[in-house]
KEMAR-322060 format. One line per field, with one value per atom (N, C-alpha, C, O, CB): residue number from 1; x, y, z. Coordinates in steps of 0.02 Angstrom, whole numbers. Glycine has a CB too. Example, Ala and Ser with C-alpha at 12.3 -4.5 7.8 and 13.67 -1.06 7.14 Angstrom:
2
n	[1 1 1 1 1 2 2 2 2 2]
xx	[660 615 660 712 565 642 684 645 670 704]
yy	[-284 -225 -165 -166 -224 -112 -53 2 57 -30]
zz	[390 390 390 423 452 354 357 394 402 286]
***
This chain:
263
n	[1 1 1 1 1 2 2 2 2 2 3 3 3 3 3 4 4 4 4 4 5 5 5 5 5 6 6 6 6 6 7 7 7 7 7 8 8 8 8 8 9 9 9 9 9 10 10 10 10 10 11 11 11 11 11 12 12 12 12 12 13 13 13 13 13 14 14 14 14 14 15 15 15 15 15 16 16 16 16 16 17 17 17 17 17 18 18 18 18 18 19 19 19 19 19 20 20 20 20 20 21 21 21 21 21 22 22 22 22 22 23 23 23 23 23 24 24 24 24 24 25 25 25 25 25 26 26 26 26 26 27 27 27 27 27 28 28 28 28 28 29 29 29 29 29 30 30 30 30 30 31 31 31 31 31 32 32 32 32 32 33 33 33 33 33 34 34 34 34 34 35 35 35 35 35 36 36 36 36 36 37 37 37 37 37 38 38 38 38 38 39 39 39 39 39 40 40 40 40 40 41 41 41 41 41 42 42 42 42 42 43 43 43 43 43 44 44 44 44 44 45 45 45 45 45 46 46 46 46 46 47 47 47 47 47 48 48 48 48 48 49 49 49 49 49 50 50 50 50 50 51 51 51 51 51 52 52 52 52 52 53 53 53 53 53 54 54 54 54 54 55 55 55 55 55 56 56 56 56 56 57 57 57 57 57 58 58 58 58 58 59 59 59 59 59 60 60 60 60 60 61 61 61 61 61 62 62 62 62 62 63 63 63 63 63 64 64 64 64 64 65 65 65 65 65 66 66 66 66 66 67 67 67 67 67 68 68 68 68 68 69 69 69 69 69 70 70 70 70 70 71 71 71 71 71 72 72 72 72 72 73 73 73 73 73 74 74 74 74 74 75 75 75 75 75 76 76 76 76 76 77 77 77 77 77 78 78 78 78 78 79 79 79 79 79 80 80 80 80 80 81 81 81 81 81 82 82 82 82 82 83 83 83 83 83 84 84 84 84 84 85 85 85 85 85 86 86 86 86 86 87 87 87 87 87 88 88 88 88 88 89 89 89 89 89 90 90 90 90 90 91 91 91 91 91 92 92 92 92 92 93 93 93 93 93 94 94 94 94 94 95 95 95 95 95 96 96 96 96 96 97 97 97 97 97 98 98 98 98 98 99 99 99 99 99 100 100 100 100 100 101 101 101 101 101 102 102 102 102 102 103 103 103 103 103 104 104 104 104 104 105 105 105 105 105 106 106 106 106 106 107 107 107 107 107 108 108 108 108 108 109 109 109 109 109 110 110 110 110 110 111 111 111 111 111 112 112 112 112 112 113 113 113 113 113 114 114 114 114 114 115 115 115 115 115 116 116 116 116 116 117 117 117 117 117 118 118 118 118 118 119 119 119 119 119 120 120 120 120 120 121 121 121 121 121 122 122 122 122 122 123 123 123 123 123 124 124 124 124 124 125 125 125 125 125 126 126 126 126 126 127 127 127 127 127 128 128 128 128 128 129 129 129 129 129 130 130 130 130 130 131 131 131 131 131 132 132 132 132 132 133 133 133 133 133 134 134 134 134 134 135 135 135 135 135 136 136 136 136 136 137 137 137 137 137 138 138 138 138 138 139 139 139 139 139 140 140 140 140 140 141 141 141 141 141 142 142 142 142 142 143 143 143 143 143 144 144 144 144 144 145 145 145 145 145 146 146 146 146 146 147 147 147 147 147 148 148 148 148 148 149 149 149 149 149 150 150 150 150 150 151 151 151 151 151 152 152 152 152 152 153 153 153 153 153 154 154 154 154 154 155 155 155 155 155 156 156 156 156 156 157 157 157 157 157 158 158 158 158 158 159 159 159 159 159 160 160 160 160 160 161 161 161 161 161 162 162 162 162 162 163 163 163 163 163 164 164 164 164 164 165 165 165 165 165 166 166 166 166 166 167 167 167 167 167 168 168 168 168 168 169 169 169 169 169 170 170 170 170 170 171 171 171 171 171 172 172 172 172 172 173 173 173 173 173 174 174 174 174 174 175 175 175 175 175 176 176 176 176 176 177 177 177 177 177 178 178 178 178 178 179 179 179 179 179 180 180 180 180 180 181 181 181 181 181 182 182 182 182 182 183 183 183 183 183 184 184 184 184 184 185 185 185 185 185 186 186 186 186 186 187 187 187 187 187 188 188 188 188 188 189 189 189 189 189 190 190 190 190 190 191 191 191 191 191 192 192 192 192 192 193 193 193 193 193 194 194 194 194 194 195 195 195 195 195 196 196 196 196 196 197 197 197 197 197 198 198 198 198 198 199 199 199 199 199 200 200 200 200 200 201 201 201 201 201 202 202 202 202 202 203 203 203 203 203 204 204 204 204 204 205 205 205 205 205 206 206 206 206 206 207 207 207 207 207 208 208 208 208 208 209 209 209 209 209 210 210 210 210 210 211 211 211 211 211 212 212 212 212 212 213 213 213 213 213 214 214 214 214 214 215 215 215 215 215 216 216 216 216 216 217 217 217 217 217 218 218 218 218 218 219 219 219 219 219 220 220 220 220 220 221 221 221 221 221 222 222 222 222 222 223 223 223 223 223 224 224 224 224 224 225 225 225 225 225 226 226 226 226 226 227 227 227 227 227 228 228 228 228 228 229 229 229 229 229 230 230 230 230 230 231 231 231 231 231 232 232 232 232 232 233 233 233 233 233 234 234 234 234 234 235 235 235 235 235 236 236 236 236 236 237 237 237 237 237 238 238 238 238 238 239 239 239 239 239 240 240 240 240 240 241 241 241 241 241 242 242 242 242 242 243 243 243 243 243 244 244 244 244 244 245 245 245 245 245 246 246 246 246 246 247 247 247 247 247 248 248 248 248 248 249 249 249 249 249 250 250 250 250 250 251 251 251 251 251 252 252 252 252 252 253 253 253 253 253 254 254 254 254 254 255 255 255 255 255 256 256 256 256 256 257 257 257 257 257 258 258 258 258 258 259 259 259 259 259 260 260 260 260 260 261 261 261 261 261 262 262 262 262 262 263 263 263 263 263]
xx	[-264 -205 -224 -274 -177 -186 -200 -166 -115 -178 -194 -166 -131 -160 -222 -68 -27 -8 23 36 -26 -7 58 68 -63 103 166 191 170 219 237 270 338 344 228 389 454 451 445 514 455 442 467 478 367 475 484 424 422 548 375 316 258 218 295 255 203 133 88 215 126 59 28 -32 62 67 41 19 -33 94 58 39 -25 -70 95 -31 -93 -153 -204 -87 -148 -205 -224 -283 -187 -174 -188 -219 -262 -124 -197 -225 -297 -340 -183 -311 -380 -425 -482 -383 -400 -439 -451 -505 -402 -400 -406 -460 -495 -339 -467 -515 -580 -622 -483 -589 -646 -713 -759 -643 -721 -786 -800 -857 -788 -748 -757 -773 -803 -694 -753 -764 -826 -841 -704 -861 -921 -972 -988 -952 -998 -1047 -1018 -1056 -1085 -953 -924 -943 -933 -847 -970 -985 -934 -926 -1054 -899 -847 -787 -793 -873 -729 -669 -625 -617 -630 -597 -549 -480 -470 -565 -433 -365 -320 -312 -340 -291 -248 -175 -150 -262 -142 -72 -25 -46 -55 37 90 125 161 140 115 142 159 128 90 210 228 263 252 274 305 343 350 318 413 392 402 456 476 421 481 530 498 439 563 535 507 506 529 548 480 482 555 600 453 567 521 498 474 551 505 474 400 363 510 380 313 287 327 314 222 191 219 226 115 234 260 203 148 291 216 164 132 73 192 170 142 88 40 197 96 46 -19 -73 71 -12 -72 -105 -166 -54 -66 -94 -134 -189 -37 -107 -143 -206 -257 -97 -203 -263 -318 -376 -246 -300 -351 -380 -441 -321 -338 -362 -413 -459 -304 -406 -452 -517 -567 -418 -517 -576 -601 -643 -560 -578 -593 -667 -689 -554 -706 -778 -816 -877 -805 -782 -813 -804 -770 -782 -833 -820 -756 -755 -881 -703 -636 -615 -619 -585 -592 -561 -489 -478 -600 -441 -371 -346 -347 -327 -324 -308 -238 -209 -358 -210 -143 -138 -170 -87 -98 -90 -18 9 -127 15 86 102 59 109 165 188 188 190 259 184 180 244 243 163 301 364 385 443 419 338 353 337 290 313 375 362 296 270 419 268 204 147 94 208 157 104 37 -15 125 38 -24 -38 -92 -22 12 1 42 104 20 8 41 52 3 0 114 128 88 75 202 70 35 77 49 19 143 187 207 247 250 177 196 178 122 162 222 209 143 109 265 124 62 1 -51 60 8 -46 -55 -111 -33 0 -3 -36 -75 67 -22 -54 -129 -169 -25 -150 -221 -256 -310 -231 -225 -257 -260 -304 -220 -215 -217 -283 -308 -158 -311 -373 -434 -489 -369 -422 -478 -492 -546 -538 -446 -454 -401 -361 -449 -402 -352 -337 -370 -376 -287 -270 -304 -307 -193 -330 -357 -308 -287 -426 -288 -242 -283 -322 -202 -273 -312 -300 -343 -295 -242 -226 -272 -278 -154 -304 -345 -420 -460 -334 -439 -509 -533 -493 -521 -598 -627 -613 -605 -704 -609 -593 -650 -694 -529 -647 -698 -663 -616 -753 -684 -654 -691 -752 -656 -653 -682 -650 -589 -672 -690 -666 -644 -683 -719 -581 -557 -566 -615 -485 -520 -524 -493 -520 -489 -437 -402 -387 -359 -338 -405 -394 -442 -470 -321 -451 -489 -440 -386 -534 -459 -417 -459 -518 -386 -426 -459 -434 -374 -444 -482 -466 -498 -548 -488 -468 -499 -568 -577 -455 -617 -686 -706 -744 -733 -678 -703 -727 -734 -648 -739 -763 -831 -871 -768 -843 -905 -892 -934 -956 -834 -815 -780 -721 -768 -818 -796 -749 -707 -855 -754 -717 -650 -643 -758 -601 -536 -481 -480 -521 -436 -376 -316 -310 -373 -271 -212 -151 -141 -202 -109 -50 15 50 -55 31 93 155 151 92 211 276 311 300 319 354 388 451 494 405 455 512 530 486 498 593 613 595 600 689 574 552 589 591 475 617 658 617 643 692 554 514 475 468 466 449 405 429 390 335 492 527 514 561 504 450 436 374 329 426 375 317 288 321 335 226 196 121 96 217 84 11 -22 -64 -17 -4 -37 -18 -60 -21 46 70 41 36 146 23 -2 -67 -83 -13 -104 -167 -156 -204 -210 -94 -80 -95 -103 -8 -97 -115 -179 -187 -121 -226 -293 -296 -347 -341 -243 -242 -243 -217 -180 -273 -271 -199 -156 -316 -187 -120 -97 -39 -119 -143 -125 -105 -56 -184 -143 -126 -58 -18 -180 -44 21 77 131 22 64 115 130 187 91 78 89 132 172 21 125 169 240 288 141 244 310 351 411 301 318 352 354 378 318 329 329 288 302 400 237 191 137 101 160 132 87 127 175 27 106 139 121 62 118 170 156 129 88 220 152 130 55 18 171 35 -36 -79 -134 -46 -53 -91 -101 -155 -55 -49 -56 -112 -155 10 -111 -163 -232 -279 -148 -237 -303 -331 -391 -297 -289 -314 -337 -382 -261 -307 -327 -391 -420 -272 -414 -481 -534 -591 -488 -514 -561 -560 -610 -547 -502 -494 -475 -420 -440 -519 -510 -512 -564 -565 -456 -454 -474 -462 -384 -505 -526 -468 -469 -584 -417 -361 -299 -303 -378 -241 -176 -133 -128 -142 -102 -54 12 20 -78 60 124 178 188 145 211 267 332 351 269 365 429 482 527 422 475 525 590 644 501 583 638 611 552 664 654 632 682 739 626 659 703 729 690 666 794 826 862 892 877 858 890 843 847 949 798 747 695 704 778 639 582 590 553 520 639 650 724 762 609 744 814 833 888 826 789 804 815 842 748 794 803 861 872 739 896 953 941 983 976 883 868 907 928 794 917 950 907 871 1023 912 871 906 965 857 869 894 844 784 906 869 827 803 843 865 736 708 672 680 661 633 606 540 526 655 498 433 375 382 431 318 254 211 215 219 172 136 65 54 173 17 -52 -90 -69 -87 -147 -191 -242 -243 -150 -283 -333 -322 -362 -402 -269 -252 -187 -133 -246 -191 -130 -81 -21 -148 -104 -58 -17 44 -98 -49 -13 36 92 -61 14 57 119 175 20 111 168 214 274 144 185 225 268 327 180 238 275 329 386 227 312 361 418 474 325 404 458 509 569 429 485 531 573 633 492 541 578 631 688 531 613 660 718 773 625 707 761 817 873 733 802 853 904 960 821 884 929 944 986 898 910 922 948 911 858 1010 1037 994 987 1108 965 925 862 837 906 837 774 783 735 729 845 857 836 818 930 837 820 751 731 871 714 648 596 597 627 550 491 431 435 483 375 317 297 278 258 301 280 329 313 276 387 435 417 445 505 372 354 289 237 347 292 236 172 119 253 174 111 80 19 124 121 93 58 4 148 88 55 -11 -62 101 -10 -71 -125 -184 -55 -105 -154 -186 -246 -122 -146 -174 -221 -275 -118 -200 -243 -309 -360 -206 -308 -369 -414 -468 -351 -391 -431 -427 -470 -501 -375 -367 -342 -359 -319 -303 -276 -232 -231 -237 -194 -153 -80 -64 -179 -35 36 56 110 79 12 23 -6 -62 -9 30 8 27 72 37 -9 8 27 -15 -52 89 113 101 122 187 67 48 77 61 -29 119 148 97 68 214 87 40 76 44 -19]
yy	[-311 -342 -366 -402 -400 -347 -368 -434 -452 -314 -468 -531 -518 -491 -586 -538 -529 -597 -637 -485 -611 -674 -664 -612 -698 -713 -705 -773 -826 -671 -770 -831 -811 -761 -867 -849 -841 -880 -942 -866 -845 -878 -834 -774 -893 -865 -828 -836 -809 -851 -875 -892 -845 -858 -966 -790 -741 -768 -758 -679 -803 -824 -873 -869 -855 -920 -968 -933 -949 -1021 -885 -847 -809 -809 -799 -775 -738 -784 -767 -703 -841 -889 -910 -913 -951 -926 -950 -895 -909 -975 -833 -778 -764 -754 -714 -765 -754 -809 -796 -751 -870 -924 -911 -923 -992 -886 -871 -818 -820 -846 -770 -715 -728 -684 -651 -788 -802 -788 -762 -874 -805 -793 -718 -697 -826 -678 -606 -574 -520 -574 -607 -580 -609 -592 -593 -651 -682 -628 -585 -734 -630 -581 -521 -478 -558 -516 -460 -464 -516 -460 -410 -407 -366 -372 -378 -323 -282 -278 -289 -211 -264 -257 -203 -199 -325 -161 -110 -135 -152 -39 -137 -158 -96 -66 -213 -79 -20 -41 -75 20 -21 -38 9 61 -37 -11 36 53 12 5 114 135 209 252 123 224 293 326 385 297 287 314 260 207 340 274 225 174 133 260 175 125 56 51 147 4 -64 -87 -52 -113 -147 -180 -181 -192 -253 -170 -166 -96 -85 -197 -48 17 16 61 72 -36 -42 -113 -160 -24 -121 -187 -235 -217 -183 -297 -347 -371 -384 -406 -377 -400 -467 -477 -406 -512 -578 -572 -610 -624 -524 -515 -489 -514 -465 -439 -412 -466 -472 -352 -503 -555 -606 -626 -590 -628 -679 -652 -686 -707 -590 -560 -553 -571 -490 -528 -520 -588 -594 -486 -638 -704 -732 -768 -753 -714 -739 -699 -723 -737 -638 -595 -576 -531 -533 -608 -587 -590 -556 -629 -628 -632 -576 -569 -699 -536 -479 -416 -416 -470 -362 -296 -270 -251 -246 -269 -254 -184 -167 -306 -143 -79 -83 -103 -19 -62 -63 9 42 -109 33 104 114 71 138 172 191 267 299 159 294 367 388 397 395 395 412 477 520 418 484 543 605 599 531 663 725 741 778 783 713 727 671 668 740 626 570 587 625 508 558 570 538 554 543 494 462 491 460 386 550 579 583 566 649 605 615 562 558 682 520 469 407 408 497 353 289 258 248 241 243 221 158 115 207 155 96 33 -21 106 40 -18 -36 -81 -5 -2 -17 -89 -111 32 -127 -198 -211 -260 -226 -167 -177 -162 -194 -132 -115 -101 -160 -179 -37 -190 -248 -308 -345 -268 -317 -371 -359 -404 -375 -298 -282 -295 -323 -210 -274 -281 -353 -372 -239 -394 -465 -496 -544 -502 -469 -494 -452 -463 -496 -403 -362 -302 -272 -403 -282 -224 -171 -182 -244 -115 -63 -30 -45 -10 14 51 118 152 59 138 205 247 229 202 304 350 394 436 392 385 423 498 537 399 517 589 625 686 597 587 618 617 643 582 588 585 649 688 526 661 716 704 647 722 758 751 777 813 789 757 778 794 758 724 847 864 827 828 941 793 751 768 781 675 770 787 724 677 825 723 670 686 718 655 663 675 742 777 619 758 820 865 919 802 844 887 867 813 881 913 899 881 911 959 833 812 809 794 743 825 817 753 743 879 708 641 626 656 590 579 554 527 492 499 544 529 458 447 578 409 341 315 255 294 362 343 308 326 404 261 221 153 108 258 146 80 44 54 85 2 -25 -84 -94 -44 -123 -186 -174 -183 -240 -155 -135 -181 -198 -62 -200 -238 -195 -172 -307 -185 -143 -187 -235 -93 -169 -210 -169 -156 -236 -150 -112 -156 -217 -79 -124 -156 -124 -65 -150 -162 -136 -99 -125 -194 -36 6 51 73 50 63 115 183 192 111 230 295 350 348 303 398 449 493 517 492 505 552 518 546 588 458 426 358 319 419 343 281 222 196 263 201 147 164 199 80 139 143 73 27 172 65 -1 6 43 -42 -30 -33 36 54 -81 73 137 190 227 160 195 247 239 287 247 177 165 203 215 91 221 258 331 366 255 355 423 429 484 442 373 373 410 441 302 409 436 511 542 403 542 614 649 622 636 707 747 767 764 809 788 811 869 872 832 914 971 947 971 1020 900 874 839 846 825 801 768 820 810 722 874 927 958 974 981 967 994 948 971 1006 883 835 838 838 764 840 841 902 897 840 958 1020 1028 1078 1080 977 976 1032 1054 979 1054 1103 1070 1104 1145 1005 966 910 885 937 892 840 772 753 843 736 672 620 579 645 623 573 582 533 580 644 657 642 615 730 659 646 571 550 677 531 459 433 394 423 454 431 454 415 457 516 544 511 496 619 500 470 399 374 472 365 296 292 238 261 348 350 354 333 410 380 393 341 329 461 309 256 193 189 275 143 85 20 -12 85 -1 -66 -122 -118 -80 -175 -232 -281 -321 -267 -277 -323 -292 -253 -391 -311 -287 -348 -394 -240 -347 -399 -364 -328 -438 -375 -339 -385 -441 -315 -360 -396 -370 -313 -387 -415 -398 -450 -463 -391 -481 -529 -491 -512 -568 -435 -387 -320 -304 -382 -281 -217 -163 -176 -223 -101 -43 -21 -10 15 -14 7 74 85 -47 118 184 238 295 180 221 267 226 166 321 259 223 208 167 264 240 228 233 263 277 205 210 282 304 168 320 390 433 488 420 409 446 417 438 445 369 340 272 246 386 242 176 121 129 162 66 8 -54 -57 -1 -103 -164 -214 -229 -194 -242 -295 -352 -342 -268 -412 -471 -478 -477 -535 -485 -497 -564 -601 -440 -579 -647 -661 -719 -693 -610 -620 -597 -550 -582 -630 -605 -598 -641 -652 -545 -527 -505 -476 -470 -520 -500 -490 -512 -553 -457 -448 -393 -365 -430 -379 -326 -268 -220 -355 -271 -216 -184 -212 -241 -126 -97 -72 -68 -39 -55 -33 -92 -86 -1 -149 -209 -231 -251 -265 -228 -248 -204 -229 -243 -138 -93 -102 -96 -20 -118 -130 -193 -193 -137 -245 -307 -294 -318 -363 -256 -243 -198 -204 -210 -153 -113 -158 -146 -61 -208 -255 -293 -302 -305 -315 -350 -305 -326 -375 -242 -196 -180 -165 -132 -183 -171 -221 -208 -171 -279 -330 -313 -338 -397 -270 -255 -180 -162 -280 -138 -66 -38 -38 -29 -14 14 72 81 38 111 169 149 186 210 89 67 15 -5 38 -7 -65 -55 -104 -82 6 17 46 61 62 56 86 35 -23 117 56 18 52 112 11 18 50 116 163 3 119 181 238 296 168 224 277 310 362 248 279 305 344 316 247 408 453 431 431 524 413 396 333 326 388 287 227 244 218 174 289 311 346 332 359 390 427 381 389 481 332 286 243 230 241 222 183 226 204 153 288 333 346 357 399 346 359 298 302 384 241 180 141 99 198 154 119 47 3 157 37 -29 -27 22 -56 -80 -87 -99 -136 -144 -66 -80 -147 -172 -24 -176 -243 -293 -283 -251 -346 -393 -465 -477 -374 -510 -580 -603 -601 -623 -623 -645 -720 -759 -629 -739 -809 -831 -802 -818 -881 -908 -953 -997 -946 -944 -986 -1021 -1059 -944]
zz	[975 943 873 865 986 822 754 737 766 706 689 665 599 552 657 596 535 509 544 550 447 414 377 345 366 380 344 320 344 388 272 248 221 185 194 237 204 139 140 250 84 19 -37 -29 11 -96 -158 -204 -259 -193 -180 -221 -204 -160 -209 -241 -228 -242 -202 -271 -297 -318 -269 -254 -387 -244 -196 -132 -104 -180 -109 -49 -60 -17 -28 -117 -132 -131 -101 -201 -162 -164 -93 -76 -206 -52 16 59 100 48 50 89 69 111 81 4 -19 8 26 -96 10 40 114 140 30 149 220 232 283 248 186 193 155 150 168 130 85 118 85 63 182 214 221 214 283 234 240 172 170 269 118 51 17 -40 7 53 24 7 48 72 -53 -75 -110 -134 -17 -114 -151 -225 -257 -144 -251 -322 -360 -421 -334 -324 -354 -307 -247 -371 -336 -296 -326 -387 -291 -284 -304 -283 -225 -273 -330 -316 -319 -371 -367 -262 -258 -261 -217 -192 -315 -326 -288 -264 -400 -283 -266 -331 -360 -213 -355 -420 -416 -447 -479 -376 -362 -422 -436 -300 -456 -512 -565 -561 -490 -615 -668 -649 -691 -733 -588 -567 -560 -541 -500 -575 -569 -496 -451 -611 -486 -421 -396 -436 -425 -331 -276 -257 -201 -217 -302 -290 -308 -291 -330 -344 -373 -363 -359 -449 -358 -352 -405 -463 -358 -384 -431 -477 -453 -393 -542 -588 -569 -582 -657 -539 -521 -468 -468 -497 -421 -369 -400 -385 -315 -444 -477 -520 -518 -520 -557 -601 -561 -582 -639 -505 -466 -434 -431 -411 -409 -380 -433 -420 -351 -492 -545 -564 -573 -607 -570 -591 -541 -561 -598 -477 -426 -423 -396 -359 -450 -447 -517 -523 -408 -569 -637 -654 -701 -685 -617 -630 -595 -604 -608 -555 -521 -562 -614 -450 -539 -569 -537 -478 -557 -575 -549 -572 -631 -573 -524 -538 -512 -455 -506 -553 -533 -533 -584 -581 -475 -468 -442 -409 -421 -459 -436 -438 -479 -480 -392 -389 -387 -333 -329 -445 -447 -410 -401 -518 -390 -353 -398 -460 -325 -367 -405 -443 -492 -360 -420 -454 -501 -523 -403 -516 -560 -632 -646 -538 -679 -750 -772 -826 -792 -731 -749 -707 -702 -739 -678 -636 -672 -644 -614 -735 -773 -825 -853 -806 -838 -890 -875 -878 -960 -859 -849 -918 -954 -802 -937 -1006 -1026 -984 -1015 -1090 -1116 -1106 -1098 -1190 -1107 -1103 -1032 -1021 -1143 -982 -913 -896 -913 -863 -863 -849 -812 -826 -808 -766 -730 -774 -767 -668 -818 -866 -913 -931 -906 -934 -979 -944 -975 -1003 -879 -841 -839 -852 -769 -822 -818 -884 -886 -796 -938 -1003 -1027 -1066 -1055 -1003 -1019 -995 -1025 -989 -942 -914 -936 -912 -838 -980 -1003 -961 -967 -1008 -917 -874 -892 -937 -799 -857 -867 -800 -750 -919 -799 -739 -739 -791 -734 -682 -673 -634 -579 -636 -663 -630 -583 -606 -682 -518 -469 -474 -455 -399 -500 -506 -555 -553 -527 -599 -651 -635 -674 -716 -579 -560 -528 -501 -513 -530 -492 -418 -396 -504 -379 -309 -265 -288 -293 -202 -154 -89 -69 -144 -55 10 65 69 23 107 159 226 230 142 278 345 381 389 386 403 445 518 538 430 559 631 650 693 670 618 636 576 585 670 516 457 402 401 433 355 295 239 234 275 198 143 79 80 158 24 -41 -72 -82 -88 -88 -111 -178 -196 -60 -214 -275 -258 -208 -309 -298 -282 -302 -349 -315 -265 -272 -204 -194 -302 -159 -93 -100 -144 -46 -58 -63 -94 -88 -104 -126 -152 -94 -81 -216 -61 4 -2 42 44 -54 -58 -92 -153 -95 -53 -80 -53 6 -63 -98 -80 -98 -155 -116 -51 -62 -70 -33 -3 -120 -136 -127 -177 -208 -66 -55 -60 -55 12 -70 -64 -4 10 -130 29 89 69 34 138 93 76 135 172 13 144 191 161 101 208 204 179 218 279 187 182 215 261 312 163 245 285 341 395 240 328 378 401 428 350 391 413 367 337 484 360 312 270 293 348 209 165 161 137 94 184 183 179 137 246 221 215 223 182 266 275 288 237 213 358 222 175 105 68 172 87 19 5 -53 9 57 46 28 10 109 31 7 -67 -93 21 -103 -174 -187 -240 -200 -140 -151 -142 -157 -105 -117 -110 -178 -227 -71 -181 -242 -257 -213 -236 -318 -337 -293 -273 -411 -277 -234 -165 -137 -229 -137 -70 -72 -25 -46 -125 -131 -136 -109 -192 -171 -177 -109 -95 -227 -67 0 42 82 34 32 67 40 77 62 -27 -60 -39 -31 -137 -30 -10 66 92 -41 102 175 206 262 201 171 198 240 277 143 234 277 310 282 235 370 408 378 378 483 353 320 369 351 287 431 480 496 496 545 509 523 461 467 545 402 341 330 310 281 343 335 381 359 350 444 490 468 470 561 446 427 364 361 417 314 252 264 230 197 313 327 367 373 365 395 423 368 378 470 310 256 201 167 226 191 141 178 206 85 179 223 184 180 277 154 121 169 230 93 141 181 192 239 148 148 154 123 76 121 151 126 111 152 178 53 33 21 -29 -31 65 63 33 57 134 -17 -47 -15 -24 -126 21 53 35 74 129 -23 -46 -61 -41 -108 -97 -104 -80 -89 -178 -48 -19 -37 -58 58 -30 -40 28 75 -76 34 97 85 32 122 134 129 105 128 83 60 34 -2 -14 -14 -20 -49 -124 -151 -39 -157 -228 -244 -205 -271 -300 -321 -334 -316 -384 -364 -381 -319 -325 -424 -261 -199 -157 -100 -158 -186 -152 -122 -85 -100 -136 -109 -145 -202 -115 -110 -140 -125 -76 -111 -168 -162 -118 -127 -232 -70 -27 -27 -35 46 -17 -12 60 107 -34 70 136 139 187 155 87 81 114 132 107 123 156 111 72 223 118 97 160 204 43 164 225 207 154 264 250 236 301 355 193 296 353 339 284 415 389 381 429 429 392 469 515 490 501 589 457 428 481 467 383 540 593 618 627 652 627 647 593 608 663 530 475 473 467 408 478 475 536 530 471 593 653 644 662 715 616 602 550 557 577 498 445 468 444 385 515 544 578 572 595 614 647 595 604 690 540 488 457 446 434 443 412 458 435 392 523 571 566 589 640 536 528 474 474 513 427 371 362 322 307 401 396 462 511 376 465 527 553 613 516 507 528 565 606 466 550 580 635 668 526 646 689 761 795 687 787 857 867 923 888 812 818 839 816 752 882 899 867 850 976 859 827 860 825 829 926 960 947 963 1035 918 900 833 817 897 795 729 736 754 677 721 735 701 733 714 637 603 631 629 528 657 688 754 769 701 793 855 839 871 894 790 773 745 761 722 705 676 731 729 623 779 834 876 896 878 891 930 895 927 943 828 789 782 755 719 808 806 741 727 818 702 638 649 610 591 700 714 775 813 654 785 845 827 781 889 866 856 886 872 887 927 954 904 879 1025 890 839 857 897 771 826 830 760 714 858 750 685 678 720 675 624 612 545 493 613 546 484 450 482 498 385 348 291 254 321]
***
């Protein structure tokens, strides 16, 4: 059973500080940290990580070796170039850092449990914090902690998902065997309902939660329940009804059973 931390709040920065304090013993000795954003397209929050979340995370780790990474979608206008004026890039540069576009890195083929995947070659960087936003997703029900690791797929692998030549559910489970963030900070103060982005028909709804933990399967299971309160399409789904959650649990990535703890 995974532990999921949550708070009903509009104060992102306070929640981030409290969660980092909660995980401080697990992070003791970290000399470097990789921050993985949600930056699928040029759409603003809540399709993309909120600048305040990134700003607070960087401020808490600014004395470390910080890498900030994102992997835009293959059909996005920012697939190959994240604009200099992008709000998240401006936040990073305020602290003396920049964004690394995962789509432009060298790749390496890695064997998972049931498939081989070609991933951006930053494997071995163990101390990773993932900053997903909660969104309904047309193909895999919700986009949250587990789906955010699709960023690390090569452009070709992302294209295979986009054209549905690969099973997105199996791919989500497999990539999470290979890319294992130590912590997830989920912004669900505002969420996308109906689809993962406005350009795909999504609409913004107020939900009012910040969520965190180290078990992405438990986090996504908890977030599925929250989304069921505002999305008719998701209202009757249980975690075991979502294929990628079943596969991720079977692969040992985490548990669909969770204990939610308000902090």
